[in-house]
C-alpha positions as CSV (number, residue, x, y, z in Angstrom):
1,M,-23.0,17.8,-29.3
2,I,-20.4,17.7,-32.0
3,T,-20.9,19.8,-35.1
4,F,-19.3,19.0,-38.5
5,Y,-17.4,20.7,-41.2
6,M,-17.6,18.7,-44.5
7,D,-14.7,18.6,-46.9
8,H,-15.5,19.4,-50.5
9,N,-15.1,15.8,-51.5
10,V,-17.9,14.5,-49.2
11,P,-21.0,13.4,-51.2
12,R,-23.9,15.8,-50.8
13,A,-26.1,12.9,-49.8
14,I,-24.2,12.5,-46.5
15,T,-24.6,16.2,-45.7
16,A,-28.3,16.1,-46.6
17,G,-28.9,12.9,-44.5
18,L,-27.3,14.5,-41.5
19,R,-29.3,17.7,-41.8
20,L,-32.5,15.6,-42.1
21,R,-31.6,14.2,-38.7
22,G,-31.0,17.6,-37.2
23,I,-27.2,17.5,-37.2
24,D,-25.4,20.9,-37.5
25,V,-23.3,20.7,-40.6
26,I,-21.4,23.3,-42.7
27,T,-19.7,22.4,-46.0
28,A,-16.5,23.8,-47.3
29,Y,-18.4,25.0,-50.4
30,E,-20.9,26.9,-48.2
31,D,-18.1,28.5,-46.3
32,G,-16.2,29.5,-49.4
33,A,-13.3,27.3,-48.4
34,D,-13.5,24.6,-51.2
35,E,-10.3,25.9,-52.8
36,M,-8.3,25.8,-49.5
37,D,-5.4,23.4,-49.1
38,D,-5.6,20.7,-46.5
39,S,-3.8,22.5,-43.8
40,A,-5.9,25.7,-44.2
41,L,-9.1,23.6,-44.3
42,L,-8.3,21.8,-41.0
43,D,-7.4,25.2,-39.5
44,R,-10.8,26.6,-40.7
45,A,-12.7,23.8,-39.2
46,T,-10.8,24.3,-35.9
47,Q,-11.4,28.0,-36.0
48,L,-15.2,27.3,-36.2
49,G,-15.0,24.7,-33.5
50,R,-16.2,21.9,-35.8
51,V,-14.9,18.4,-36.5
52,L,-13.8,18.0,-40.1
53,F,-15.2,15.0,-42.0
54,T,-13.4,13.8,-45.1
55,H,-12.7,11.0,-47.6
56,D,-9.3,12.6,-48.4
57,D,-6.2,10.6,-47.6
58,D,-4.1,13.8,-47.7
59,L,-6.2,15.3,-44.9
60,L,-5.6,12.1,-42.9
61,A,-1.9,12.6,-43.4
62,E,-2.2,16.3,-42.3
63,A,-4.0,15.3,-39.1
64,T,-1.4,12.6,-38.3
65,Q,1.4,15.1,-38.8
66,R,-0.3,17.5,-36.4
67,Q,-0.7,14.8,-33.8
68,Q,3.0,14.1,-34.1
69,E,3.9,17.8,-33.8
70,K,1.3,18.3,-31.0
71,A,-0.3,21.0,-33.1
72,P,-3.9,21.5,-32.0
73,F,-6.9,20.8,-34.2
74,S,-10.6,20.2,-33.5
75,G,-10.6,16.6,-34.8
76,L,-10.9,14.7,-38.0
77,I,-13.3,11.9,-39.0
78,Y,-12.1,9.9,-41.9
79,A,-13.9,7.3,-44.1
80,H,-12.3,5.7,-47.1
81,Q,-14.5,6.3,-50.1
82,M,-14.7,2.6,-50.8
83,G,-14.8,1.5,-47.2
84,A,-18.0,3.1,-45.9
85,T,-21.3,3.5,-47.6
86,I,-23.3,6.8,-47.5
87,G,-25.7,5.2,-45.0
88,A,-22.8,4.0,-42.8
89,C,-21.3,7.5,-42.8
90,I,-24.6,9.1,-41.9
91,K,-25.2,6.6,-39.0
92,G,-21.7,6.9,-37.7
93,L,-21.6,10.7,-37.8
94,E,-25.1,11.0,-36.3
95,L,-24.0,8.7,-33.4
96,I,-20.8,10.7,-32.9
97,S,-22.6,14.0,-32.9
98,N,-25.3,12.9,-30.5
99,V,-23.2,11.1,-27.9
100,G,-19.9,13.0,-28.1
101,E,-18.6,16.3,-26.9
102,P,-16.2,18.5,-28.9
103,E,-13.3,17.7,-26.5
104,D,-13.8,14.0,-27.2
105,L,-12.2,14.5,-30.7
106,L,-9.8,17.3,-29.9
107,N,-6.5,16.4,-31.7
108,R,-7.9,13.0,-32.6
109,V,-8.7,11.1,-35.7
110,Q,-11.8,8.8,-35.8
111,F,-12.3,6.3,-38.5
112,L,-15.7,5.3,-40.1
113,P,-17.4,2.9,-40.1
114,L,-17.4,2.6,-36.4
């Protein structure tokens, strides 16, 4: 099962919807990491063994740079704010969590909607 780390820009409704479905989620706010820069935030999610979910284009760029440099990270799931509804994000993340294993997203970027 994949567990998630939610960037500070993710709507609370997505986190709440996932929790109602029994998905293990931690937010950057809850972890005291909401002021961290993108690199540190991706490191924090990796340290916790969680896949980072974001709407932030800068985090997408950070993950891409890490892929090019072969620098490890636990995975990133990206959904453009205007490209995926809250419901689509919840459904996609629930599916990924329930059918995936952490190694499936290791050093990878997954886009939503699926």
